[in-house]
C-alpha positions in Angstrom: -7.0 -6.3 31.4 -8.9 -9.0 29.4 -11.0 -11.4 31.5 -9.5 -14.8 30.6 -12.4 -16.6 32.3 -14.9 -15.2 29.9 -16.5 -17.9 27.7 -15.3 -18.2 24.1 -17.5 -16.4 21.7 -18.7 -17.9 18.5 -17.2 -16.9 15.2 -18.8 -14.2 13.1 -21.0 -15.4 10.2 -19.2 -15.4 6.9 -21.7 -13.8 4.5 -19.6 -11.3 2.5 -18.8 -12.5 -1.0 -16.7 -10.8 -3.7 -19.4 -8.3 -4.9 -20.4 -7.2 -1.4 -16.8 -6.7 -0.4 -16.1 -4.7 -3.6 -19.1 -2.4 -2.9 -17.9 -2.0 0.7 -14.5 -0.9 -0.5 -15.9 1.6 -3.0 -18.5 2.9 -0.5 -15.9 3.5 2.2 -13.7 5.5 -0.2 -16.5 7.7 -1.6 -17.7 10.6 0.4 -16.9 14.1 1.5 -13.5 14.4 -0.1 -14.5 14.4 -3.8 -17.8 16.2 -3.3 -16.3 19.1 -1.2 -12.5 19.4 -1.9 -12.1 19.1 -5.7 -12.1 22.8 -6.0 -9.6 23.3 -3.2 -7.2 20.8 -4.9 -7.6 22.7 -8.2 -6.7 25.9 -6.3 -3.4 24.3 -5.3 -2.5 23.0 -8.8 -4.7 24.6 -11.5 -6.5 22.8 -14.3 -4.1 19.8 -13.9 -5.8 18.9 -10.6 -6.4 15.4 -11.9 -2.7 14.8 -11.6 -2.9 15.3 -7.9 -5.7 12.8 -7.7 -3.6 10.4 -9.8 -0.7 10.7 -7.4 -2.9 10.2 -4.3 -4.4 7.1 -6.1 -0.9 5.7 -6.7 0.2 6.3 -3.0 -3.1 4.6 -1.8 -2.4 1.7 -4.1 1.1 1.2 -2.6 -0.4 1.1 0.9 -3.2 -1.1 -0.2 -0.7 -3.8 -1.0 0.5 -3.8 2.6 -3.1 -4.0 3.9 -3.8 -6.9 1.5 -0.7 -8.8 2.7 -1.6 -8.2 6.3 -5.3 -9.1 6.1 -4.6 -12.3 4.1 -1.8 -13.2 6.5 -4.0 -12.5 9.6 -7.6 -12.9 8.3 -9.1 -11.5 11.5 -11.1 -8.3 12.1 -8.2 -6.0 12.7 -6.7 -2.6 11.9 -3.6 -0.5 12.0 -3.3 -0.6 15.8 -3.2 -4.4 15.8 -0.7 -4.6 13.0 1.5 -2.0 14.9 1.2 -4.1 18.1 2.2 -7.3 16.3 5.2 -5.6 14.6 6.6 -3.4 17.3 5.1 -4.6 20.6 5.4 -1.0 22.0 2.1 -0.2 23.9 2.5 3.5 23.7 3.0 3.4 19.9 0.0 1.1 19.5 -2.1 3.6 21.5 -0.8 6.5 19.4 -1.8 4.7 16.2 -5.3 3.9 17.6 -5.8 7.5 18.9 -4.6 8.9 15.6 -7.1 6.8 13.7 -9.8 8.1 16.1 -8.7 11.7 15.7 -8.8 11.4 11.9 -12.4 10.3 12.2 -13.1 13.5 14.1 -11.4 15.8 11.5 -13.2 13.9 8.7 -16.6 14.3 10.4 -15.9 18.0 11.1 -14.9 18.5 7.4 -18.2 16.9 6.4 -20.1 19.2 8.7 -18.5 22.2 7.0 -19.3 20.8 3.6 -22.9 20.1 4.7 -23.4 23.7 5.7 -22.1 25.1 2.5 -23.3 25.5 -1.1 -25.1 22.2 -1.3 -27.4 23.1 1.5 -27.7 26.6 0.0 -29.8 25.1 -2.8 -32.5 24.6 -0.1 -32.1 27.4 2.4 -29.6 30.1 3.3 -28.4 29.9 6.9 -25.2 30.9 8.8 -22.5 28.3 7.9 -21.0 28.0 11.3 -24.3 27.6 13.1 -25.5 25.0 10.6 -22.2 23.0 10.9 -22.4 23.0 14.7 -26.1 22.1 14.6 -25.3 19.3 12.2 -22.6 17.7 14.4 -25.0 17.9 17.4 -27.7 16.1 15.4 -25.1 13.5 14.4 -24.3 13.1 18.1 -27.9 12.6 18.9 -28.2 9.9 16.3 -25.0 8.3 17.6 -26.4 8.4 21.1 -29.7 6.8 20.0 -27.7 4.0 18.3 -26.9 3.2 14.7 -27.4 -0.2 13.1 -25.2 -0.9 10.1 -25.1 -3.7 7.6 -23.0 -4.3 4.5 -26.1 -4.8 2.4 -27.3 -1.3 3.4 -23.8 0.0 2.4 -24.6 -1.2 -1.1 -27.6 1.2 -1.3 -25.6 4.1 0.1 -22.7 3.4 -2.3 -25.1 3.4 -5.3 -26.5 6.8 -4.2 -23.0 8.3 -3.8 -21.9 6.8 -7.1 -25.0 8.2 -8.9 -23.9 11.8 -8.1 -20.4 11.2 -9.5 -21.9 9.5 -12.6 -24.1 12.5 -13.1 -21.0 14.8 -13.1 -19.2 12.5 -15.6 -22.3 12.3 -17.8 -22.6 16.1 -17.8 -19.0 16.4 -18.7 -19.2 14.0 -21.6 -22.3 15.7 -23.0 -20.7 19.1 -22.6 -17.5 18.0 -24.4 -19.5 16.6 -27.3 -21.3 19.9 -27.6 -18.1 21.9 -27.5 -18.8 23.4 -24.1 -15.8 24.0 -21.8 -12.0 24.0 -22.3 -10.4 20.5 -22.1 -6.9 22.1 -22.5 -7.1 23.3 -18.9 -6.3 19.7 -17.9 -2.7 20.5 -18.6 -2.5 24.0 -17.2 -0.9 25.0 -13.9 -1.4 28.0 -11.7 0.9 30.9 -12.5 4.0 31.1 -10.3 3.7 27.5 -9.1 6.2 24.9 -10.2 4.2 22.1 -11.8 5.7 19.3 -9.7 5.4 21.2 -6.4 1.8 22.1 -7.3 0.9 18.5 -8.0 2.5 17.2 -4.8 0.8 19.9 -2.7 -2.5 19.1 -4.3 -2.0 15.4 -3.7 -1.3 16.0 0.0 -4.9 17.3 0.2 -6.5 15.0 -2.5 -5.4 12.0 -0.4 -8.3 12.8 1.9 -10.6 11.6 -1.0 -8.8 8.2 -1.2 -8.9 7.2 2.5 -11.4 4.6 3.7 -10.1 1.5 1.8 -8.3 0.3 4.9 -11.5 -0.1 6.8 -12.3 -3.2 4.7 -9.8 -5.3 6.7 -12.3 -5.2 9.5 -14.7 -7.4 7.4 -12.1 -10.2 7.3 -14.0 -12.5 9.7 -17.2 -12.0 7.9 -15.8 -12.7 4.4 -16.4 -16.1 2.8 -12.8 -16.6 1.7 -10.7 -13.6 2.7 -7.4 -14.9 1.4 -8.8 -15.3 -2.1 -11.3 -12.4 -2.2 -9.5 -9.5 -0.6 -6.7 -8.8 -3.1 -9.0 -8.4 -6.1 -11.8 -6.5 -4.2 -9.3 -4.0 -2.7 -7.3 -3.4 -5.8 -10.3 -3.2 -8.1 -12.2 -1.0 -5.6 -9.3 1.5 -5.3 -8.8 1.5 -9.1 -12.5 2.2 -9.8 -12.7 5.1 -7.4 -9.3 6.4 -8.6 -10.4 6.5 -12.2 -13.7 8.1 -11.2 -11.9 10.8 -9.3 -9.5 11.6 -12.1 -12.4 11.9 -14.6 -14.4 14.1 -12.2 -11.3 16.4 -11.7 -10.8 16.7 -15.5 -14.4 17.5 -16.1 -14.5 20.0 -13.2 -11.6 22.1 -14.4 -12.8 21.8 -18.0 -16.2 23.3 -17.3 -15.6 25.7 -14.3 -13.0 28.5 -14.0 -10.5 27.6 -11.3 -11.3 30.6 -9.0 -15.0 29.8 -9.1 -14.2 26.1 -8.4 -11.8 26.9 -5.5 -14.2 29.3 -3.8 -17.1 26.9 -3.7 -17.8 24.4 -0.8 -20.0 22.5 -3.4 -17.6 22.4 -6.4 -19.5 19.6 -8.2 -22.6 21.7 -8.0 -20.8 24.3 -10.0 -19.9 21.7 -12.6 -23.5 20.6 -13.0 -24.6 24.2 -13.3 -22.0 24.9 -16.0 -22.5 21.7 -18.0 -26.2 21.1 -17.7 -28.0 24.3 -16.7 -31.4 22.6 -16.9 -30.5 19.7 -14.6 -32.5 19.9 -11.3 -29.8 21.2 -9.0 -31.8 20.4 -5.9 -31.6 16.7 -6.8 -27.9 16.8 -7.1 -27.5 18.8 -3.9 -29.6 16.2 -2.1 -27.3 13.4 -3.3 -24.2 15.4 -2.2 -25.7 16.2 1.2 -26.5 12.5 1.6 -22.9 11.6 0.8 -21.3 14.0 3.4 -23.9 13.1 6.0 -23.1 9.4 5.7 -19.4 10.2 6.1 -20.0 12.2 9.2 -22.2 9.6 10.8 -19.8 6.7 10.2 -16.8 8.7 11.4 -18.4 9.9 14.6 -19.7 6.4 15.3 -16.2 5.0 14.8 -14.5 7.7 16.9 -16.8 7.3 19.9 -16.5 3.5 19.8 -12.7 3.7 19.6 -12.7 6.0 22.7 -15.1 3.6 24.4 -12.9 0.6 23.5 -9.7 2.3 24.7 -11.3 3.1 28.0 -12.6 -0.4 28.5 -9.1 -1.7 27.8 -7.9 0.7 30.6 -5.5 2.7 28.4 -7.4 6.0 28.8 -9.5 7.0 31.8 -12.3 4.5 32.5 -14.9 7.3 32.9 -14.9 7.6 29.1 -16.3 4.1 28.8 -19.6 4.7 30.6 -22.6 3.3 28.8 -26.1 4.8 29.0 -28.5 2.6 31.0 -31.4 2.6 28.6 -29.8 3.4 25.2 -26.9 1.1 25.7 -24.6 3.5 23.9 -21.2 5.0 25.1 -22.6 8.4 26.1 -19.5 9.8 27.7 -17.4 8.9 24.7 -20.0 10.4 22.4 -19.9 13.7 24.4 -16.1 13.7 24.5 -15.7 13.2 20.7 -18.5 15.7 19.9 -16.9 18.4 22.0 -13.6 17.9 20.2 -15.5 18.0 16.8 -17.2 21.3 17.9 -13.8 22.8 18.6 -12.5 21.6 15.2 -15.5 23.1 13.4 -15.1 26.5 15.2 -11.3 26.8 14.6 -10.7 24.8 11.4 -11.8 25.5 7.8 -12.8 22.9 5.3 -9.4 22.7 3.7 -7.5 22.5 7.0 -9.8 19.8 8.3 -9.6 17.7 5.1 -5.9 18.1 5.0 -5.5 17.2 8.6 -7.4 14.0 8.1 -5.1 13.1 5.3 -2.0 14.0 7.4 -3.1 11.8 10.3 -3.8 8.8 8.1 -0.6 9.2 6.1 1.3 8.9 9.4 -0.6 5.7 10.2 -0.1 4.3 6.7 3.7 5.0 7.0 3.8 2.9 10.1 1.7 0.1 8.5 3.9 0.0 5.5 6.9 -0.5 7.7 5.1 -3.0 9.9 4.3 -5.3 7.0 8.1 -5.7 6.3 8.9 -6.3 10.0 6.1 -8.9 10.2 7.7 -11.0 7.4 10.0 -12.3 10.2 6.9 -14.0 11.6 5.7 -16.5 8.9 2.3 -18.2 9.1 1.4 -21.7 8.1 -1.2 -20.8 5.4 -0.6 -19.3 2.0 -1.3 -15.6 1.7 -0.8 -12.6 -0.6 2.8 -11.3 -0.5 3.3 -7.8 -1.9 6.4 -7.2 -4.0 8.9 -5.8 -1.4 9.4 -2.6 -3.3 5.7 -1.6 -2.9 5.6 -1.3 0.9 8.9 0.5 0.7 7.5 3.0 -1.8 4.4 3.2 0.3 6.3 4.1 3.4 8.4 6.7 1.6 5.6 8.3 -0.3 3.2 8.4 2.7 6.0 9.9 4.9 6.8 12.5 2.1 3.1 13.6 1.7 2.9 13.9 5.5 6.0 16.0 5.7 6.4 19.8 5.2 8.3 19.0 2.0 4.9 18.3 0.4 3.9 22.0 0.8 1.3 21.1 3.4 -0.3 24.1 5.3 1.2 24.6 8.8 -2.3 24.8 10.2 -2.8 21.1 9.6 0.2 20.3 11.8 -1.2 22.5 14.5 -4.6 20.8 14.4 -3.0 17.3 14.4 -0.6 18.3 17.2 -3.4 19.5 19.4 -5.4 16.3 18.9 -2.4 14.1 19.6 -1.5 16.2 22.7 -5.0 15.4 24.0 -4.4 11.7 23.4 -1.0 11.7 25.1 -2.4 13.6 28.1 -5.2 11.0 28.5 -2.5 8.3 28.3 -0.4 9.8 31.0 -3.3 10.6 33.3 -4.4 7.1 33.1 -0.9 5.7 33.7 -0.6 7.9 36.9 -4.0 6.6 38.2 -3.9 3.0 37.0 -0.3 2.3 36.6 1.2 0.0 33.8 -1.5 -1.6 31.7 -1.0 -4.3 29.0 -3.7 -4.4 26.5 -4.7 -6.3 23.4 -5.8 -3.9 20.5 -7.7 -6.7 18.9 -10.4 -6.1 21.4 -10.9 -2.5 20.3 -14.0 -1.7 18.3 -12.9 -1.7 14.7 -13.2 1.0 12.2 -11.2 3.6 10.2 -12.6 6.8 8.7 -14.2 7.2 5.4 -13.7 10.6 3.8 
């Protein structure tokens, strides 16, 4: 329960303007997805992989309209769990949404660990992939335990580095095209034996992993100078910029690299640079790629452990998970708990399954958010705010639910991984209910953060 006697806290300082918020949105979307899974998407579709990225971009845009309406209607640091709580007022559903967001952070970080241990690192040293991935996640845990300080201005630097890698790929592709290298006609070729529409949808179910992260920007609402005015443009422009970049990268990738080679690589963009610019220093590009996936893993493990800590402090899961280290002042039990789950995911899940499971979990959350925005229209507010055309949240809910369903061609292993994670969450919920009894909680007090891919 929340201590009502606690003194009122001062408001957060509003320092984020339009440009900083735009960089925050772009930086949150960029990451492991495009650097590691472009080849796997091409394996699902063929040379027309860009179409899958285009579909995932459109679905993300539908959902973004719901988030923009909600954040301008409730310009507070919030997230999917709070919107669910406001719309449905069902504590168990709110908990499931919060836990699903946490679980998606773990699958995303585990996917980043697999990507880190693959072909990009291979440019520096050859080591067993599984051991490197496990060692990587333990190092991330150690950094998490020590404490991580983040700022939006630092995010600008990180975003520029990640963008640089993708601009290199696009530049290499343009030069190769001008020199007659590669086969642009592959952009309209599909794998043999695969129906084009089914292939595009199946690829989009995986490619959506590369588009997640935009929803995290709503947590900056209380630090934005004028959220009602700034958020719509920043979110829509940010998603559009990354969507266009992803489509260009996908076209260039399949133009320059045969699909089997692209699909087999855990560093597909490295193969693109090799094919289009053999003299380019591959170590430099690999460093940029490793930086991108490392940043994704750190942020996601930080978010996951803090959400577990927050849920324990709100007494909705066992309170032991909320213990804080005396000297480091970090939630060490939550860090150990989330790291152990991540270790299990790394051992039993491959890169494609982990990336796909991240997309699956968030598609479920986004389906609920798209429905919530329509329900919350029954609760008007006094100030003006963005209102999405009603058809867009409806299309968002339908498209997210479809991509999350078996009809999309999603691999069954992703449902297994997601199911195991949610069973863990439900078990924690019921254990806590047995010990503590009924607990009412306010999700606005949970640490904020959604995963970046």
